[in-house]
ZADOLUM-127953 format. One record per residue (C-alpha): residue number from 1; chain; z, y, x. Coordinates in nm, 4 decimals. Layout:
BEGIN
- lumza lumpa c3 c2 c1
- NUM A Z Y X
...
//
This chain:
BEGIN
- lumza lumpa c3 c2 c1
- 1 A -0.2339 0.8735 19.5887
- 2 A 0.0117 0.6529 19.7747
- 3 A -0.1324 0.4609 20.0682
- 4 A 0.0023 0.1300 20.1878
- 5 A 0.2320 0.1729 20.4879
- 6 A 0.1408 0.0054 20.8131
- 7 A 0.4763 -0.1698 20.8480
- 8 A 0.5974 -0.4498 20.6284
- 9 A 0.7076 -0.3001 20.2964
- 10 A 1.0209 -0.5155 20.2663
- 11 A 1.1405 -0.3863 20.6029
- 12 A 1.0632 -0.0285 20.5031
- 13 A 1.2505 -0.0519 20.1725
- 14 A 1.5494 -0.2095 20.3457
- 15 A 1.5555 0.0645 20.6070
- 16 A 1.5492 0.3327 20.3365
- 17 A 1.8323 0.1676 20.1446
- 18 A 2.0510 0.1396 20.4540
- 19 A 2.0426 0.5183 20.4916
- 20 A 2.2099 0.5667 20.1542
- 21 A 2.5504 0.4005 20.1811
- 22 A 2.7280 0.7317 20.1239
- 23 A 2.5097 0.8491 19.8354
- 24 A 2.5578 0.5124 19.6639
- 25 A 2.9346 0.5597 19.6733
- 26 A 2.9040 0.9171 19.5426
- 27 A 2.6756 0.8132 19.2569
- 28 A 2.9270 0.5474 19.1516
- 29 A 3.2157 0.7929 19.1701
- 30 A 3.0286 1.0646 18.9781
- 31 A 2.8753 0.8210 18.7264
- 32 A 2.5177 0.9331 18.7872
- 33 A 2.1936 0.8136 18.9411
- 34 A 2.1642 0.8005 19.3179
- 35 A 1.8856 1.0580 19.3162
- 36 A 1.8693 1.0762 19.6960
- 37 A 1.7846 0.7070 19.7243
- 38 A 1.5459 0.7147 19.4284
- 39 A 1.3566 1.0104 19.5750
- 40 A 1.3203 0.8335 19.9097
- 41 A 1.1966 0.5190 19.7368
- 42 A 0.9413 0.7231 19.5445
- 43 A 0.8284 0.8939 19.8655
- 44 A 0.7651 0.5483 20.0108
- 45 A 0.5610 0.4537 19.7042
- 46 A 0.8048 0.1903 19.5842
- 47 A 0.7311 0.2749 19.2208
- 48 A 0.3699 0.1591 19.2746
- 49 A 0.4599 -0.1904 19.3932
- 50 A 0.4203 -0.3305 19.0411
- 51 A 0.0909 -0.1503 18.9708
- 52 A -0.2129 -0.3783 19.0180
- 53 A -0.4304 -0.3048 19.3198
- 54 A -0.7326 -0.2335 19.1020
- 55 A -0.5379 0.0555 18.9480
- 56 A -0.4282 0.2036 19.2802
- 57 A -0.0954 0.0282 19.3305
- 58 A 0.0234 -0.2315 19.5784
- 59 A 0.0423 -0.5198 19.3325
- 60 A 0.2996 -0.7004 19.5460
- 61 A 0.3830 -1.0647 19.4874
- 62 A 0.6821 -1.1644 19.2792
- 63 A 0.8639 -1.3033 19.5848
- 64 A 0.8110 -0.9864 19.7891
- 65 A 0.9327 -0.7733 19.5000
- 66 A 1.2491 -0.9824 19.4676
- 67 A 1.3196 -0.9482 19.8395
- 68 A 1.2859 -0.5702 19.8144
- 69 A 1.5274 -0.5671 19.5221
- 70 A 1.7774 -0.7740 19.7175
- 71 A 1.7639 -0.5301 20.0080
- 72 A 1.8256 -0.2287 19.7868
- 73 A 2.1096 -0.4071 19.6048
- 74 A 2.2853 -0.4866 19.9318
- 75 A 2.3553 -0.1117 19.9510
- 76 A 2.3244 0.0142 19.5939
- 77 A 2.3034 -0.2481 19.3210
- 78 A 2.2974 0.0087 19.0412
- 79 A 1.9842 0.1754 19.1774
- 80 A 1.8198 -0.1629 19.2343
- 81 A 1.8951 -0.2741 18.8788
- 82 A 1.7834 0.0563 18.7292
- 83 A 1.4531 0.0947 18.9133
- 84 A 1.3959 -0.2767 18.8683
- 85 A 1.3480 -0.2188 18.4966
- 86 A 1.0559 0.0126 18.5760
- 87 A 0.8922 -0.2708 18.7679
- 88 A 0.9777 -0.5330 18.5061
- 89 A 0.8093 -0.3172 18.2410
- 90 A 0.4914 -0.2545 18.4421
- 91 A 0.4669 -0.6122 18.5705
- 92 A 0.5199 -0.7605 18.2245
- 93 A 0.2602 -0.5442 18.0507
- 94 A 0.0045 -0.6041 18.3239
- 95 A 0.0608 -0.9747 18.3855
- 96 A 0.0785 -1.0687 18.0178
- 97 A -0.1892 -0.8190 17.9080
- 98 A 0.0319 -0.6885 17.6301
- 99 A -0.1513 -0.3567 17.5832
- 100 A -0.5073 -0.2422 17.5467
- 101 A -0.6527 -0.2111 17.8975
- 102 A -0.7201 0.1621 17.8616
- 103 A -0.3572 0.2313 17.7665
- 104 A -0.2247 0.0278 18.0589
- 105 A -0.4692 0.1931 18.2985
- 106 A -0.3523 0.5372 18.1839
- 107 A 0.0112 0.4438 18.2457
- 108 A -0.0705 0.3063 18.5913
- 109 A -0.2578 0.6253 18.6729
- 110 A 0.0505 0.8292 18.5815
- 111 A 0.2711 0.6051 18.7978
- 112 A 0.0425 0.6275 19.1005
- 113 A -0.0710 0.9910 19.0830
- 114 A 0.2338 1.1562 18.9245
- 115 A 0.5220 0.9363 19.0395
- 116 A 0.6007 0.8460 18.6790
- 117 A 0.8780 0.5987 18.6009
- 118 A 0.8908 0.3938 18.2799
- 119 A 1.1349 0.1617 18.1075
- 120 A 1.1504 -0.0219 17.7786
- 121 A 1.3961 0.1284 17.5302
- 122 A 1.4684 -0.1735 17.3137
- 123 A 1.8449 -0.2164 17.2789
- 124 A 2.0369 -0.0789 16.9820
- 125 A 2.4039 -0.0920 16.8952
- 126 A 2.3445 -0.2688 16.5639
- 127 A 2.0917 -0.5241 16.6897
- 128 A 2.2566 -0.6324 17.0155
- 129 A 2.0453 -0.7795 17.2930
- 130 A 1.6683 -0.7645 17.2295
- 131 A 1.6477 -1.1187 17.3689
- 132 A 1.8230 -1.2373 17.0504
- 133 A 1.5343 -1.1138 16.8375
- 134 A 1.7120 -0.8397 16.6431
- 135 A 1.4981 -0.6020 16.4375
- 136 A 1.5065 -0.2384 16.5543
- 137 A 1.6641 0.0154 16.3219
- 138 A 1.4630 0.2884 16.4902
- 139 A 1.1963 0.3769 16.2356
- 140 A 0.8301 0.4655 16.2677
- 141 A 0.6462 0.6215 15.9787
- 142 A 0.2990 0.7607 15.9504
- 143 A 0.2561 1.1354 15.9712
- 144 A 0.1475 1.3156 15.6542
- 145 A -0.2124 1.3359 15.7809
- 146 A -0.2123 0.9676 15.8753
- 147 A -0.3132 1.0397 16.2346
- 148 A 0.0125 0.9629 16.4092
- 149 A 0.3717 0.8483 16.3824
- 150 A 0.7197 0.9948 16.3521
- 151 A 0.9978 0.8082 16.5338
- 152 A 1.3664 0.8416 16.4518
- 153 A 1.6523 0.6431 16.5980
- 154 A 1.8825 0.5806 16.8918
- 155 A 1.8451 0.3364 17.1800
- 156 A 2.1321 0.2146 17.3960
- 157 A 2.1435 0.0906 17.7570
- 158 A 1.8391 0.2931 17.8620
- 159 A 1.8670 0.2375 18.2360
- 160 A 1.7304 0.5069 18.4684
- 161 A 1.7310 0.7319 18.1603
- 162 A 1.7497 1.0735 18.3247
- 163 A 1.4791 0.9922 18.5811
- 164 A 1.2278 0.8344 18.3438
- 165 A 0.9011 0.9980 18.2457
- 166 A 0.8101 0.7439 17.9770
- 167 A 1.0011 0.5218 17.7352
- 168 A 0.8449 0.2189 17.5660
- 169 A 1.0295 0.2408 17.2345
- 170 A 1.0466 -0.0436 16.9838
- 171 A 1.0535 0.0724 16.6220
- 172 A 1.0082 -0.0764 16.2771
- 173 A 0.7227 0.0479 16.0590
- 174 A 0.8784 0.1772 15.7374
- 175 A 0.5847 0.0498 15.5275
- 176 A 0.4726 -0.2786 15.6822
- 177 A 0.8002 -0.3901 15.8401
- 178 A 0.6149 -0.4661 16.1614
- 179 A 0.7808 -0.3932 16.4931
- 180 A 0.5709 -0.1783 16.7200
- 181 A 0.6081 -0.0482 17.0731
- 182 A 0.5376 0.3217 17.1226
- 183 A 0.4871 0.5054 17.4517
- 184 A 0.7009 0.8196 17.4396
- 185 A 0.6989 1.0937 17.7045
- 186 A 1.0300 1.2513 17.7962
- 187 A 0.9016 1.6014 17.7118
- 188 A 0.8081 1.5222 17.3529
- 189 A 1.0029 1.7491 17.1153
- 190 A 1.2945 1.5605 16.9630
- 191 A 1.3505 1.3386 17.2684
- 192 A 1.6892 1.3714 17.4358
- 193 A 1.9387 1.1754 17.6430
- 194 A 2.3014 1.1581 17.5312
- 195 A 2.5320 1.0808 17.8277
- 196 A 2.7209 0.7867 17.6806
- 197 A 2.7281 0.5558 17.9848
- 198 A 3.0795 0.5309 18.1276
- 199 A 3.1377 0.1734 18.2347
- 200 A 3.3542 0.0057 18.4942
- 201 A 3.0564 -0.1153 18.6963
- 202 A 2.6881 -0.0339 18.7452
- 203 A 2.7839 0.3261 18.6897
- 204 A 2.4836 0.4520 18.8826
- 205 A 2.2272 0.3113 18.6398
- 206 A 2.2551 0.6104 18.4014
- 207 A 2.2075 0.3685 18.1105
- 208 A 2.2651 0.6410 17.8528
- 209 A 2.1495 0.6597 17.4903
- 210 A 1.7958 0.7709 17.4160
- 211 A 1.7950 0.9827 17.0989
- 212 A 1.4733 1.0205 16.8980
- 213 A 1.4910 1.2938 16.6353
- 214 A 1.1719 1.3114 16.4300
- 215 A 0.9548 1.2622 16.7382
- 216 A 0.5892 1.3123 16.6492
- 217 A 0.3402 1.0948 16.8358
- 218 A -0.0371 1.0562 16.8305
- 219 A -0.1878 0.7389 16.6911
- 220 A -0.2649 0.5976 17.0357
- 221 A 0.1078 0.6076 17.1242
- 222 A 0.1327 0.2716 16.9467
- 223 A 0.0591 0.0414 17.2391
- 224 A 0.1587 -0.2937 17.0903
- 225 A 0.2429 -0.4600 16.7602
- 226 A 0.4676 -0.7618 16.7230
- 227 A 0.5847 -0.9413 16.4066
- 228 A 0.9341 -0.8413 16.2948
- 229 A 1.2107 -1.0602 16.4299
- 230 A 0.9806 -1.2734 16.6441
- 231 A 1.0840 -1.3218 17.0049
- 232 A 0.8159 -1.3454 17.2713
- 233 A 0.7242 -1.7031 17.3566
- 234 A 0.6004 -1.5958 17.6994
- 235 A 0.8809 -1.5822 17.9556
- 236 A 0.8878 -1.2757 18.1766
- 237 A 0.9152 -1.4075 18.5321
- 238 A 0.9877 -1.0578 18.6566
- 239 A 1.3298 -1.0781 18.4960
- 240 A 1.4085 -1.2716 18.8149
- 241 A 1.4729 -0.9190 18.9366
- 242 A 1.8163 -0.9565 18.7773
- 243 A 1.9364 -1.2542 18.9847
- 244 A 1.7799 -1.0929 19.2920
- 245 A 1.9961 -0.7852 19.2388
- 246 A 2.3143 -0.9894 19.2069
- 247 A 2.2300 -1.1952 19.5140
- 248 A 2.1772 -0.8620 19.6888
- 249 A 2.5349 -0.7720 19.5970
- 250 A 2.6449 -1.1079 19.7371
- 251 A 2.4628 -1.0362 20.0628
- 252 A 2.6235 -0.6940 20.0815
- 253 A 2.9662 -0.8504 20.0291
- 254 A 2.8929 -1.1071 20.3006
- 255 A 2.7981 -0.8285 20.5402
- 256 A 3.1195 -0.6365 20.4692
- 257 A 3.3329 -0.9487 20.5142
- 258 A 3.1711 -1.0390 20.8466
- 259 A 3.2014 -0.6839 20.9797
- 260 A 3.5670 -0.6719 20.8882
- 261 A 3.6513 -1.0162 21.0242
- 262 A 3.4790 -0.9424 21.3547
- 263 A 3.6641 -0.6123 21.4005
- 264 A 4.0090 -0.6651 21.2483
- 265 A 4.2786 -0.7828 21.4884
- 266 A 4.6403 -0.7561 21.3709
- 267 A 4.8994 -0.7232 21.6453
- 268 A 5.0141 -1.0783 21.5733
- 269 A 4.6865 -1.2093 21.7183
- 270 A 4.5091 -1.1868 22.0514
- 271 A 4.1676 -1.2009 21.8892
- 272 A 3.9885 -1.0823 21.5705
- 273 A 4.0487 -1.2840 21.2561
- 274 A 3.6918 -1.4166 21.2624
- 275 A 3.8156 -1.6765 21.5096
- 276 A 4.0723 -1.8168 21.2667
- 277 A 3.9793 -2.1572 21.1162
- 278 A 4.0671 -2.0628 20.7588
- 279 A 3.8542 -1.7462 20.7836
- 280 A 3.5639 -1.9473 20.9226
- 281 A 3.6062 -2.1931 20.6358
- 282 A 3.5681 -1.9067 20.3875
- 283 A 3.2631 -1.7767 20.5741
- 284 A 3.1100 -2.1247 20.5607
- 285 A 3.1823 -2.1415 20.1891
- 286 A 3.0060 -1.8165 20.1062
- 287 A 2.7151 -1.9105 20.3375
- 288 A 2.6695 -2.2350 20.1450
- 289 A 2.6745 -2.0643 19.8061
- 290 A 2.4415 -1.7853 19.9103
- 291 A 2.1932 -2.0175 20.0798
- 292 A 2.1675 -2.2528 19.7830
- 293 A 2.1335 -1.9719 19.5277
- 294 A 1.8619 -1.7935 19.7297
- 295 A 1.6687 -2.1171 19.7811
- 296 A 1.6787 -2.1858 19.4088
- 297 A 1.5699 -1.8335 19.3150
- 298 A 1.2754 -1.8244 19.5534
- 299 A 1.1647 -2.1799 19.4796
- 300 A 1.1396 -2.0891 19.1105
- 301 A 0.9514 -1.7690 19.1985
- 302 A 0.7119 -1.9683 19.4192
- 303 A 0.6506 -2.2201 19.1395
- 304 A 0.5615 -1.9352 18.9053
- 305 A 0.3201 -1.7863 19.1559
- 306 A 0.1539 -2.1229 19.2191
- 307 A 0.0834 -2.1988 18.8541
- 308 A -0.2852 -2.1908 18.7708
- 309 A -0.4001 -1.9034 18.5516
- 310 A -0.4339 -1.8734 18.2612
- 311 A -0.0949 -2.0283 18.1943
- 312 A -0.0792 -2.2941 17.9262
- 313 A 0.1973 -2.3323 17.6712
- 314 A 0.2960 -2.6506 17.8546
- 315 A 0.3317 -2.4600 18.1832
- 316 A 0.5511 -2.2002 18.0172
- 317 A 0.7670 -2.4583 17.8411
- 318 A 0.8382 -2.6352 18.1696
- 319 A 0.9235 -2.3298 18.3789
- 320 A 1.1029 -2.1075 18.1241
- 321 A 1.4361 -2.2965 18.1506
- 322 A 1.4254 -2.2695 18.5300
- 323 A 1.3643 -1.8940 18.5134
- 324 A 1.6815 -1.8622 18.3090
- 325 A 1.8752 -2.1095 18.5202
- 326 A 1.7957 -1.9122 18.8362
- 327 A 1.9673 -1.6090 18.6839
- 328 A 2.2746 -1.7963 18.5606
- 329 A 2.3175 -1.9822 18.8886
- 330 A 2.2681 -1.6697 19.0995
- 331 A 2.5255 -1.4704 18.9047
- 332 A 2.7815 -1.7529 18.9153
- 333 A 2.7419 -1.7783 19.2915
- 334 A 2.7418 -1.4012 19.3427
- 335 A 3.0722 -1.3744 19.1577
- 336 A 3.2212 -1.6430 19.3802
- 337 A 3.0794 -1.4910 19.7012
- 338 A 3.2190 -1.1460 19.6283
- 339 A 3.5565 -1.3000 19.5499
- 340 A 3.5544 -1.4964 19.8766
- 341 A 3.4510 -1.1878 20.0734
- 342 A 3.7455 -0.9994 19.9241
- 343 A 3.9799 -1.2800 20.0248
- 344 A 3.8562 -1.2408 20.3830
- 345 A 3.9023 -0.8640 20.3840
- 346 A 4.2280 -0.8835 20.1920
- 347 A 4.4019 -0.5969 20.0163
- 348 A 4.1812 -0.3418 20.1956
- 349 A 3.8955 -0.4502 19.9675
- 350 A 4.0819 -0.3209 19.6617
- 351 A 4.0782 0.0388 19.7825
- 352 A 3.8589 0.2485 19.5542
- 353 A 3.6794 0.3826 19.8607
- 354 A 3.5883 0.0366 19.9930
- 355 A 3.2336 -0.0925 19.9262
- 356 A 3.3707 -0.4288 19.8126
- 357 A 3.5603 -0.2576 19.5333
- 358 A 3.2311 -0.1301 19.3890
- 359 A 3.0610 -0.4651 19.4471
- 360 A 3.3452 -0.6395 19.2620
- 361 A 3.2870 -0.4174 18.9589
- 362 A 2.9075 -0.4259 18.9744
- 363 A 2.8656 -0.8009 19.0141
- 364 A 3.0434 -0.8710 18.6857
- 365 A 2.7675 -0.6982 18.4937
- 366 A 2.5454 -0.9943 18.5695
- 367 A 2.7269 -1.1883 18.2995
- 368 A 2.5924 -0.9412 18.0428
- 369 A 2.2306 -0.9097 18.1598
- 370 A 1.9617 -1.1275 18.0004
- 371 A 1.9140 -1.4138 17.9660
- 372 A 2.2624 -1.5002 17.8474
- 373 A 2.4281 -1.8196 17.9686
- 374 A 2.4396 -1.9879 17.6274
- 375 A 2.0667 -1.9342 17.5771
- 376 A 1.9932 -2.0737 17.9234
- 377 A 2.2025 -2.3861 17.8662
- 378 A 2.0297 -2.4391 17.5320
- 379 A 1.6852 -2.4164 17.6940
- 380 A 1.7876 -2.6643 17.9610
- 381 A 1.9319 -2.8998 17.6995
- 382 A 1.6185 -2.8763 17.4838
- 383 A 1.3978 -2.9607 17.7808
- 384 A 1.6133 -3.2602 17.8741
- 385 A 1.6254 -3.3852 17.5156
- 386 A 1.2470 -3.3546 17.4820
- 387 A 1.2105 -3.5975 17.7719
- 388 A 1.4141 -3.8706 17.6034
- 389 A 1.1771 -4.1540 17.5033
- 390 A 1.1411 -4.2035 17.1299
- 391 A 1.2965 -4.5310 17.0187
//
């Protein structure tokens, strides 16, 4: 079992990440997971941070988790985003009590004692983003003896795919039409990963296709039922992992820009460019954007943590738009910060070997992670409209 380290865990995770600058670049170039970093994170027990203390994990706070994700993303955003989905899955099931307690306890035991990693496999090519409420085409039918299920289908965007031990697969019951979630182990016959991920950015997430070919499961593999087409009304605060990752990229870009500006001195100057007024103006600009975005993110996280439990529908209705807004605002600012950092570094930042080149590609993926901007703006509009006094 993993034991809590004596030093602050955010500092430890940051120190581990900083040792993997080179492996992050290689993983991006080779379009594969940064296994070296992932293994070191597992050795430090990072995978247990989302497991409740009563089940042997660290059960860290939301704010501490987000800070850890930022630190990893400063060096390797793809690894941060990928392993973040493991935490989002465990946090969400535990915090919202989505499964039977025995099933959740068994998963936590596997995470703590076996180093197991898990992610939800929900996306499909035909249904688009799960946040839009599409019905899975992956099918689940009862076995001939009625004591289990057979799953068939294909899931896209399965981040961390080749390092996962478990997949939480959404599938539609062929008889009832209900959508269920099934816990599938990677070694089940008929389970395979097809290496389809070949994107411009976030290459190191290994978000390949999960293929399920007549996968036979026991009856207790069904861990949750949900009505077909119905989106969850409970917001998942741990999706704040996504803006944390993109603000981590922004912090990494800031660090690269400052290092360059402090060291670069063309022969036309008698001092490094960091002393130039227009460079200092750009530094001030990115400092402003980063500071505001981080304050917003962590103020929303703090509000979530301070809400009295159990949460009421009114609590959720008030905070859900802010959870989405934190992501949209963070990504908008991260895009701008990376762009400003590249203006400071200049043409050097466009070299394929330069860290800013990877950050430039990775940060744009934030526009395509949930929640989507249009949905966020609609939530914000609905909340504002609901506050208009009736005439």
